[in-house]
C-alpha positions as CSV (number, residue, x, y, z in Angstrom):
1,M,26.0,3.5,-36.7
2,L,24.8,6.3,-39.1
3,S,21.5,4.5,-39.5
4,S,21.2,4.2,-35.7
5,I,21.7,8.0,-35.3
6,Q,19.2,8.7,-38.0
7,S,16.7,6.5,-36.3
8,I,17.2,8.2,-33.0
9,Y,16.8,11.6,-34.7
10,K,13.5,10.7,-36.3
11,D,12.1,9.4,-32.9
12,Y,11.9,12.9,-31.5
13,P,10.2,16.1,-32.7
14,P,12.2,19.0,-34.1
15,K,11.6,21.2,-31.1
16,F,13.3,18.6,-28.9
17,W,16.5,18.8,-31.0
18,V,16.4,22.6,-30.9
19,L,16.2,22.5,-27.1
20,I,19.1,20.0,-27.0
21,S,21.1,22.4,-29.2
22,V,20.4,25.3,-26.9
23,Y,21.6,23.2,-23.9
24,F,24.7,22.2,-25.8
25,I,25.6,25.8,-26.9
26,D,25.0,27.3,-23.5
27,R,26.9,24.5,-21.6
28,V,30.0,25.0,-23.8
29,G,30.2,28.5,-22.5
30,G,29.7,27.5,-18.9
31,A,32.3,24.7,-19.2
32,L,34.9,27.2,-20.4
33,I,34.8,29.0,-17.1
34,Y,33.5,27.1,-14.1
35,P,36.1,24.3,-13.9
36,F,38.7,27.1,-13.6
37,L,36.9,29.7,-11.6
38,S,38.5,28.8,-8.3
39,L,41.9,28.9,-9.9
40,Y,41.1,32.3,-11.4
41,I,39.9,33.8,-8.1
42,T,42.7,32.5,-6.0
43,G,45.3,33.6,-8.5
44,K,43.9,37.0,-9.4
45,F,42.6,38.2,-6.1
46,G,45.0,36.4,-3.8
47,V,42.4,34.8,-1.5
48,G,42.2,31.4,0.0
49,M,39.7,28.6,-0.6
50,T,37.7,29.6,2.5
51,E,37.0,33.0,0.9
52,V,36.2,31.3,-2.4
53,G,33.8,29.0,-0.5
54,V,32.0,32.0,1.1
55,M,31.7,33.6,-2.3
56,L,30.3,30.5,-4.0
57,A,27.9,30.1,-1.1
58,I,26.5,33.6,-1.7
59,H,26.3,32.8,-5.4
60,S,24.2,29.7,-4.6
61,V,21.8,31.7,-2.3
62,F,21.1,34.1,-5.2
63,A,20.8,31.1,-7.6
64,F,18.2,29.6,-5.2
65,I,16.2,32.9,-5.3
66,G,16.5,33.1,-9.1
67,N,15.5,29.5,-9.6
68,L,12.3,29.7,-7.5
69,L,11.3,32.9,-9.2
70,G,12.1,31.5,-12.6
71,G,10.0,28.4,-11.9
72,A,6.9,30.5,-11.0
73,L,7.4,32.8,-14.0
74,A,7.8,29.8,-16.4
75,D,4.4,28.5,-15.2
76,R,2.8,31.9,-15.3
77,F,4.2,33.5,-18.5
78,G,5.6,30.5,-20.4
79,R,8.9,28.8,-20.9
80,K,10.4,30.6,-23.9
81,S,10.5,34.2,-22.7
82,I,12.0,33.3,-19.3
83,L,14.6,31.1,-20.9
84,I,15.7,34.0,-23.2
85,L,15.8,36.4,-20.2
86,G,18.2,34.1,-18.3
87,L,20.5,33.6,-21.3
88,I,20.8,37.3,-22.2
89,S,21.2,38.6,-18.7
90,S,23.8,36.0,-17.7
91,A,25.8,36.8,-20.8
92,G,26.2,40.4,-19.9
93,V,27.1,39.7,-16.3
94,S,29.7,37.1,-17.3
95,L,31.5,39.6,-19.5
96,L,31.6,42.1,-16.6
97,M,33.2,39.4,-14.3
98,G,36.1,39.1,-16.7
99,V,37.0,42.8,-16.6
100,V,36.5,43.9,-13.0
101,Q,39.6,44.4,-10.8
102,D,38.0,45.0,-7.4
103,W,37.2,42.0,-5.2
104,T,34.1,43.6,-3.8
105,V,32.7,44.3,-7.2
106,F,33.5,40.8,-8.3
107,Y,31.6,39.5,-5.3
108,F,28.5,41.5,-6.4
109,L,28.8,40.2,-9.9
110,V,29.1,36.6,-8.8
111,S,25.9,37.1,-6.8
112,L,24.1,38.6,-9.7
113,T,25.3,35.8,-12.0
114,G,23.8,33.3,-9.5
115,F,20.4,35.0,-9.8
116,M,20.3,35.6,-13.5
117,S,22.0,32.4,-14.8
118,H,19.5,30.2,-12.9
119,I,16.3,32.1,-13.6
120,G,15.9,30.3,-16.9
121,D,16.8,26.8,-15.7
122,P,13.3,25.7,-14.5
123,A,11.8,26.9,-17.9
124,A,14.3,24.7,-19.8
125,S,13.6,21.7,-17.6
126,A,9.8,22.2,-17.8
127,M,10.1,22.6,-21.6
128,M,11.8,19.2,-21.9
129,A,9.0,17.5,-19.9
130,D,6.4,19.4,-22.0
131,I,7.9,18.1,-25.2
132,L,8.5,14.5,-24.3
133,P,5.8,11.8,-23.6
134,I,6.4,9.7,-20.5
135,E,7.7,6.7,-22.5
136,K,10.5,8.8,-24.1
137,R,11.6,10.8,-21.1
138,T,14.4,8.6,-19.8
139,D,15.9,8.2,-23.2
140,G,15.4,11.8,-23.9
141,Y,17.2,12.9,-20.7
142,G,19.9,10.5,-21.7
143,I,20.3,12.3,-25.0
144,L,20.4,15.6,-23.0
145,R,23.3,14.1,-20.9
146,V,25.2,13.2,-24.0
147,A,24.8,16.8,-25.5
148,V,25.7,18.4,-22.2
149,N,28.8,16.2,-21.7
150,L,29.8,16.7,-25.3
151,A,29.8,20.4,-24.5
152,V,31.8,19.7,-21.3
153,T,34.3,17.6,-23.3
154,I,34.9,20.6,-25.6
155,G,34.6,23.4,-23.0
156,P,37.3,22.5,-20.4
157,A,39.8,21.4,-23.1
158,I,39.5,24.8,-24.8
159,G,39.2,26.6,-21.5
160,G,42.5,25.0,-20.2
161,L,44.3,26.2,-23.2
162,M,42.8,29.7,-23.2
163,A,43.4,30.1,-19.4
164,G,47.1,29.7,-20.2
165,V,46.8,32.8,-22.4
166,S,44.2,35.0,-20.6
167,Y,41.3,34.3,-18.4
168,L,39.5,37.3,-19.9
169,L,39.1,35.3,-23.1
170,L,37.0,32.7,-21.2
171,F,34.5,35.3,-20.0
172,I,34.2,37.0,-23.5
173,L,33.6,33.7,-25.2
174,D,31.0,32.7,-22.6
175,C,29.1,36.0,-23.2
176,V,29.1,35.4,-27.0
177,I,28.0,31.8,-26.6
178,S,25.1,32.6,-24.3
179,S,23.9,35.3,-26.7
180,I,23.9,32.8,-29.6
181,A,21.8,30.4,-27.5
182,A,19.3,33.1,-26.8
183,I,19.0,33.9,-30.5
184,V,18.4,30.2,-31.3
185,V,15.6,30.1,-28.7
186,L,14.0,33.3,-30.1
187,I,14.0,32.2,-33.7
188,Y,13.5,28.4,-33.6
189,L,11.9,27.3,-30.4
190,P,8.1,27.5,-29.9
191,E,6.4,28.0,-26.6
192,T,5.5,24.7,-25.0
193,K,3.5,25.7,-21.9
194,P,0.4,23.5,-21.6
195,E,-2.9,25.2,-22.4
196,I,-5.3,25.9,-19.6
197,S,-8.0,23.3,-19.3
198,A,-11.6,24.3,-20.0
199,G,-13.2,25.8,-16.9
200,E,-9.8,26.6,-15.2
201,T,-8.8,30.1,-14.4
202,E,-5.2,31.2,-15.1
203,L,-3.4,32.2,-11.9
204,N,-1.7,35.5,-11.5
205,T,1.9,35.8,-10.5
206,L,1.3,36.0,-6.8
207,Q,-1.0,33.0,-6.9
208,T,1.6,31.1,-8.9
209,L,4.2,31.8,-6.3
210,K,1.9,30.7,-3.5
211,G,1.6,27.4,-5.4
212,Y,5.0,26.5,-3.9
213,G,3.1,25.7,-0.7
214,I,1.7,22.7,-2.5
215,V,5.0,21.7,-4.0
216,F,6.8,21.7,-0.6
217,K,4.1,19.5,0.9
218,D,4.9,16.7,-1.5
219,Q,6.8,14.4,0.8
220,L,8.2,12.2,-2.0
221,L,9.7,15.2,-3.7
222,M,11.1,16.6,-0.4
223,G,12.8,13.2,0.3
224,I,14.4,13.2,-3.1
225,I,15.5,16.9,-2.7
226,T,17.2,16.0,0.7
227,L,19.1,13.1,-0.7
228,T,20.0,15.0,-3.9
229,M,21.5,17.8,-1.7
230,F,23.9,15.4,0.0
231,T,24.9,13.8,-3.3
232,A,25.5,17.2,-4.8
233,I,27.7,18.4,-1.9
234,V,30.1,15.7,-3.0
235,Y,29.7,15.9,-6.7
236,L,30.0,19.6,-7.0
237,Q,33.6,19.4,-5.6
238,I,34.6,18.5,-9.2
239,N,33.8,22.1,-10.1
240,S,34.9,24.0,-6.9
241,S,37.7,22.1,-5.2
242,L,39.1,19.3,-7.2
243,S,41.3,21.5,-9.4
244,V,42.8,23.3,-6.4
245,Y,43.3,20.0,-4.4
246,L,45.1,18.3,-7.3
247,R,47.2,21.4,-8.0
248,D,48.3,22.0,-4.4
249,L,48.8,18.4,-3.3
250,H,49.8,16.7,-6.5
251,G,51.1,19.4,-8.8
252,I,48.4,18.9,-11.5
253,T,48.4,21.7,-14.0
254,P,45.2,23.4,-15.3
255,K,45.8,21.7,-18.7
256,Q,46.0,18.3,-17.0
257,F,42.9,19.0,-15.0
258,G,41.1,20.0,-18.2
259,Y,41.8,16.5,-19.5
260,I,40.5,14.9,-16.3
261,F,37.4,16.9,-16.6
262,S,37.0,16.1,-20.3
263,T,37.4,12.4,-19.6
264,N,34.1,12.6,-17.7
265,A,32.3,14.2,-20.5
266,L,33.9,12.0,-23.2
267,I,32.8,8.8,-21.5
268,V,29.2,10.1,-21.2
269,V,29.1,10.9,-24.9
270,V,30.3,7.4,-25.8
271,M,28.4,5.3,-23.3
272,Q,25.3,7.2,-22.1
273,F,22.9,5.7,-24.6
274,S,23.8,2.1,-23.7
275,I,23.8,2.8,-20.0
276,T,20.4,4.5,-20.2
277,K,18.8,1.6,-22.0
278,Q,19.9,-0.7,-19.2
279,V,19.0,1.5,-16.2
280,K,15.5,2.3,-17.4
281,K,14.7,-1.4,-17.0
282,F,15.0,-1.2,-13.2
283,Q,13.2,0.7,-10.4
284,P,14.5,4.3,-10.6
285,L,15.2,4.7,-6.9
286,W,17.3,1.5,-6.9
287,M,19.3,3.0,-9.7
288,M,19.8,6.2,-7.7
289,A,21.2,4.0,-4.9
290,L,23.6,2.2,-7.3
291,G,24.8,5.5,-8.7
292,N,25.7,6.8,-5.3
293,V,27.7,3.7,-4.5
294,L,29.7,4.3,-7.6
295,Y,30.2,8.0,-6.6
296,A,31.4,6.8,-3.1
297,G,34.1,4.7,-4.7
298,G,35.2,7.3,-7.2
299,F,35.4,10.3,-5.0
300,A,37.0,8.4,-2.1
301,M,39.8,7.4,-4.5
302,Y,41.0,11.0,-4.7
303,G,41.9,10.8,-1.0
304,F,43.7,7.4,-1.3
305,V,45.6,7.5,-4.6
306,S,48.5,9.4,-6.1
307,G,49.5,9.6,-9.8
308,Y,47.7,11.0,-12.8
309,P,46.5,7.7,-14.3
310,L,44.7,6.9,-11.0
311,F,43.1,10.3,-10.9
312,L,41.7,9.5,-14.4
313,L,40.5,6.1,-13.2
314,A,38.7,7.8,-10.2
315,M,36.9,10.1,-12.7
316,V,35.9,7.1,-14.8
317,I,34.2,5.5,-11.7
318,V,32.5,8.8,-10.9
319,T,31.3,9.1,-14.4
320,L,29.7,5.7,-14.3
321,G,27.7,6.8,-11.3
322,E,26.7,10.0,-13.1
323,M,25.5,8.1,-16.2
324,V,23.2,6.0,-13.9
325,I,21.9,8.9,-11.9
326,A,21.5,11.9,-14.3
327,P,18.8,10.6,-16.7
328,V,16.9,8.7,-14.0
329,I,16.6,11.6,-11.5
330,Q,15.2,14.0,-14.1
331,T,12.7,11.4,-15.2
332,V,11.6,10.9,-11.6
333,I,10.9,14.6,-11.1
334,A,9.0,14.8,-14.4
335,F,6.9,11.8,-13.2
336,I,6.1,13.5,-9.9
337,A,5.2,17.0,-11.2
338,P,1.6,17.8,-12.3
339,H,1.7,19.1,-15.8
340,D,0.5,22.6,-14.8
341,M,3.2,22.9,-12.1
342,R,6.3,21.6,-13.9
343,G,8.2,24.8,-13.7
344,R,7.8,25.0,-9.9
345,Y,8.6,21.4,-9.4
346,M,11.7,21.6,-11.5
347,A,12.7,24.8,-9.5
348,A,12.0,23.1,-6.2
349,F,14.1,20.1,-7.2
350,Q,17.1,22.4,-7.8
351,I,16.9,23.4,-4.1
352,G,18.9,20.4,-3.2
353,R,21.7,21.1,-5.7
354,Q,21.8,24.8,-4.8
355,S,21.8,24.2,-1.1
356,A,24.8,21.9,-1.7
357,A,26.4,24.6,-3.9
358,A,26.1,26.9,-0.9
359,I,27.2,24.5,1.8
360,G,29.8,22.4,-0.1
361,P,32.4,25.1,-0.9
362,L,32.3,26.3,2.7
363,I,33.0,22.8,4.0
364,A,35.6,22.2,1.4
365,G,37.3,25.5,1.9
366,F,37.6,24.9,5.6
367,I,39.0,21.4,5.2
368,L,41.5,22.4,2.5
369,D,42.8,25.4,4.4
370,N,42.8,23.9,8.0
371,C,42.8,20.1,7.9
372,N,44.2,17.1,6.0
373,P,42.8,17.8,2.5
374,R,42.3,14.1,1.9
375,W,39.4,14.1,4.4
376,L,37.4,16.1,1.8
377,W,37.3,12.9,-0.3
378,Y,37.0,10.4,2.5
379,G,34.0,12.3,3.8
380,G,32.5,12.4,0.3
381,G,32.7,8.6,0.0
382,I,31.0,8.2,3.4
383,I,28.2,10.6,2.5
384,C,27.4,8.9,-0.8
385,V,27.1,5.5,0.9
386,M,24.6,7.0,3.3
387,V,22.7,8.5,0.5
388,A,22.5,5.2,-1.3
389,A,21.0,3.7,1.8
390,G,18.6,6.6,2.0
391,Y,17.2,5.9,-1.5
392,L,16.5,2.3,-0.5
393,V,14.6,3.5,2.5
394,L,12.7,6.0,0.4
395,W,11.7,3.2,-2.0
396,K,10.5,1.0,0.8
397,R,8.3,3.9,2.2
398,A,7.1,5.5,-1.0
399,G,7.2,2.8,-3.6
400,E,3.4,2.6,-4.0
401,Q,3.1,6.4,-4.3
402,F,5.8,6.4,-6.9
403,N,4.1,3.8,-9.0
404,A,0.7,5.6,-8.7
405,I,2.3,8.8,-10.0
406,T,3.9,6.9,-12.9
407,N,0.6,5.3,-13.9
408,R,-1.1,8.7,-13.7
409,D,1.4,10.2,-16.2
410,R,1.2,7.2,-18.5
411,K,-2.6,7.5,-18.7
412,I,-2.3,11.2,-19.5
413,S,0.3,10.5,-22.3
414,E,-2.1,7.8,-23.8
415,Q,-5.0,10.3,-23.8
416,V,-2.9,12.9,-25.5
417,A,-1.7,10.4,-28.1
418,G,-5.2,9.2,-28.7
């Protein structure tokens, strides 16, 4: 096993591993807080899930704005500086969230966090695509999933214990962790933005922002964004609603939920490599359909079953779907994006997830406060089945275009290697 790990390490350049380390460090901080954020808000401020849903929706609107601006800035000024900006600014705001006592001020800080914490995301995603040649991207994104989920294994387990002492400790530690990640980027990670080709003129900031007009005319990308949004509406309930649902309906404690959440991450750490090696043999859009079928089964289980072991089993099924989807979808977007527009393509891709983050908590809050809460999970299963069908339709209509894009990127990689 040690020799296998050494072989994997040698297959990738040092800057890839530095970026993986930054992802890991930063995700540990986020995983300390966000699985327990709904519990913190409802407990401290005495509000219902509908109010929490509205607040998270506003957070997502500002995340959307920060993401689009960050994508353009990453293509204009480079990946490194924008990534550092996002890490440092989100660290400061996170600390403030832990000390404020007023609901209105907390609302403002959550909105600001949405903007600042997402302004660096497109830069990190574009940097990953810059570093990896096409033939290594799926495996590389699989490694990223392992690192992120290793962080999520550690984060919620620690967060569940710390939340029992003081939620303020979570916010302080998140601030410290994000600051450490920023220092690592500053010292060890080089700029990866592609050089301008001979004869090309560098665009100014306004022209770079106008480039989104080209991005949003890409019909293949927009189809994927739409389907991703519906999947994310369901998947993001893990972070926003599942803990409250299990607490209120089944008496699950924050510590027990932390173990459920960590089960997801632990399985990814153990199995992601082998799953990635299998799924990359098949057409990516088919794998996206398969992953959504698994999501449908796992999320729907939360509405049908009772008992802690079955809740863990449901998370296992959800995790299998995640391990199929996560490395494949990121590789697909890297295929689609022209090399000089990667920041903006990565930012545009996040629209689906951020729209879901705005819509999902509102729907979930209404269902949990006013309807049979089990319908949240029944509906999630139905949505994921429909998305699976959507990916098969998308493949039928856009398969040739997808193959053409893949061949284009492979030729570019061969030219660079030569």
